[in-house]
N, C-alpha and C positions, 0 to 999 in steps of 0.2 A: 599509445592509449588515446582514447577519444575524449573530447570535452563533453560536459553535460548536455550542451545544445546538440551536439552530434549524436549522442546516445538517444536523446529524445526524438530526433529526426528518424533514426533507425527504428525506433519503437513504433513510430507512426506508420512507417512503411510496412513493418511486420503486421501491424493491426489491420491495415487495409488489405494485405495479401492473405490474411488468415482465412482458411477454409473451414467453415462450420461443418459439423457432421451432417451428411446429406439427409438423413431421416428426420431432421428437425423441420424440414419442409418450410412452409411460410413463416414459421416462428422466427427464422433467422433475421427477418426484416427488423423486428423490434430489438433484437439482440445487437445487431450492427448499429442501429440508431443509438442505443445506450453507449456503445463503445466509442462511437465517432462524434459524440457530443462535445468532445474536447477534454480539457483537464491538463494538469501540470505534468502528468506521467512521472511524478517524482519517484514512485516506488519501483517501476521497472528501470529507471535510470540508475537508482542506487544499486539494484540487483546487477545490472550490467557492469557498472563501475567496480563493484566488489569482485565480480568474475574476472575482469581485466587485471585488477590488482593482484589476483591470485594466479595470473599467468594464462588465463583462458581466453578464447576468442569470443567475440560477440555472438557468433552463430551457436557456439556451445551453450551459452547461458540464456539465449533469447527465449527458449520454451519456458524456462523457470520465470523469467521476467514477465512474460505475457500471462503466465498462470497467476501471478500475484495481481496483475492489473485486472484480469478477469474477475477474480474474487472481489477486489475492491469495487468494481462496477456492479457486480451482483449485489453487494451490500447497499450501494446507493439506490439501485432500482427498488429493492425491498424497503429501504429506509424511507423512501418518498411515498409509499403507499398510504392510503387513508387510515389504515389500521395502526400505523406507526406515526410518522411525522406529518402526514397529509400535506405534502408539498406538491403544488401543481407546476412548479418551475424548477429547472436544474440547469445551471450554467447559461441562463438567459434564454432557454428553450423550454417547451412543454416537457415535463417529466414523462417517463415512459408510460406510466398509467394514465396520465392526462392525454397523451397522444394516441394510445392504443387500447385503453381500457384496463381495468384492474386485473382481470383474468389473464390477459396476454402479458401484462407486466410481471405477474407472479411467475409465469412460465419462462419469461425472458430471464429473470434472475436465476431460476432453476437451471436453465440452459447454460448460462454463463458459468455457473458454479461447476456443472458437470464438464464443460469444455476445459475449465482450468485444471481439473484433475486428469483429464485425458492428456493434456500437455505435460503435467508433472509426472505422469506414468510413462512418458516416452524415454525416460532415462533408465540405464541399466540397473541403477541402485534404487530400491524402494524408498530410500530415505527422503528423497525429494517430495514424493507424494505424501509420505507420513508426516513430514514437517509441515507441509501445507495444510494438512488436515488438522493438526494440533493447533496451528496458529489461527486457522479459520474458526475453530471451535471457541478459542479464546475471544476472538472478535465478536462472535455471536453472544457469548456470555456478557461481554461489555455492552452490547446493544440491549440485552435484556435488562441489565442494571440501569441503563440510561432511560429506557422507555417504560419499564414495568415496575420499577422499585422506587418509591418515593424516598428522597433523602439519601440515596446511595452515595458512598464516598467518591468524590470527584476524581481523585487520583486513581482509584481502582477502576472506575469507568474508563478513563482515558488510557490507562495502562493496557487495558484489554481492547476496547473498541477501536482505538487508533493505533496503539503501540504494537499490537501483535502483528499487523501486516507490515509495519515498518521493520520490525525484527525479522519477519519472514523475507523481506527484501534482501537482507544480508544472509540469513541462514540457508535459504534455498540455493543461493549462489555458491555457498561453501560446499554443500552436498553435490551440486551439479559439476563442480570443478574438482571434486575428489579430495578436499581438505579433510584430513583425519580429525576425528572428534576430539582427540587430545589437544589439537592445535586450535580449536575453535573458540576457546574462552574469551580472549580479547575482542575477537570479532563479534561475538554474541553480546558482550557488554557494550560495545559500540552501538549495535543495533537497538538495544534497549533504550539508549538515550535519544535516539532519533524520533521515536513516537512522541515522547514528552516534549521535545523541542518543537516539533511541528505543531502539536496541539496547543501549547501555551501561546505561541505566536499567533495561531489562528484565533484563539480567544482574545488576545490583545486587539487584533484587527477588527473582530466582531463585537468587542466590548461585552464579552459573555464569559461564562465558565470561570477560569482562574482570574480573569480581569475583575470579576465581581467578588469572588471569594477571597482573593488575596490583595485586591486593589491594583491599580495600574503599576505602581512601583514594585509591588511584590511579585506580580506576574512577570514583569521585565526581568527581575532578579532570577526567577525560576528559569526563564528562557536562557539567560546568560549562563547560569550554572550548568544547564543541560548541554549547551554548546561547548563550554569549557571541558566538561566531562567527556563529551564525544571526541574532542580533539585529543585529550589525554589518552583515551583508549586507542585511538589510531596511532599515537606515538609508541604504543607497546607492540605494534605489529611490524615485523621485519619484512615490509613490502612497500612498494611505491603507492602510497595512499593519498597522493596530492589531489587527485580528482575528487575523492571522497571528502577531503578536508575543505575543498572549495564548495562542495555541496552543503556541508554543515554551515559554513559561513554565510552562504546564500540563504539557507533556511532561517538562520537567526536574524538576518537583516531584511527579510522580505516585507513588502508593503502591500501585497495583494494575494 
């Protein structure tokens, strides 16, 4: 099994080698810019680690892992647009719309989303693409609550906006590796804890969200509880989940 750092490196190689659909023409420049701006790649790493825990190779799971990462980047490109968060910078660089213009940024996000589903559709089972669709729709619902609804419940926002793609990082790997639905329960419960853990720690670092609503100590308790729950769910799985356990601990302790 690979370490998280090794899985991240393999993901970066796969992203650099990924061939966009040729009929996108010059639109691919802004799409590649969005993908190669950097990032933790935590979602594809979780997807690949889940696949390896289920006995699959990195090559078998990589299309699903890239699909999740492309959807994540689609959401960031659109999230930065003036109509939503109006952010001119992303990861220390001009956001896609700031670098290429709003129209090109809209199309870049559209293209990333479509490419994600092209990847998900490469599997024999339709469940990978169906799962990605459902999780993406949940993420979009969370974005709507976050940006269009005043006073939306914070837990609902984060369960959807952040949590659905973290859950997808696990569930897409299950379908990609052929895990039967009847055996997916503990895995899915584990995936549901990841999004909350990541978001609460994010809020602590940014002094926002749960840090404001629950206070510093309350937010830290939420993060610790999510980490404990995630470890307990992994303990219910009869597989070598040591890499995933390490990822959970790293997410709980991260400082950036």
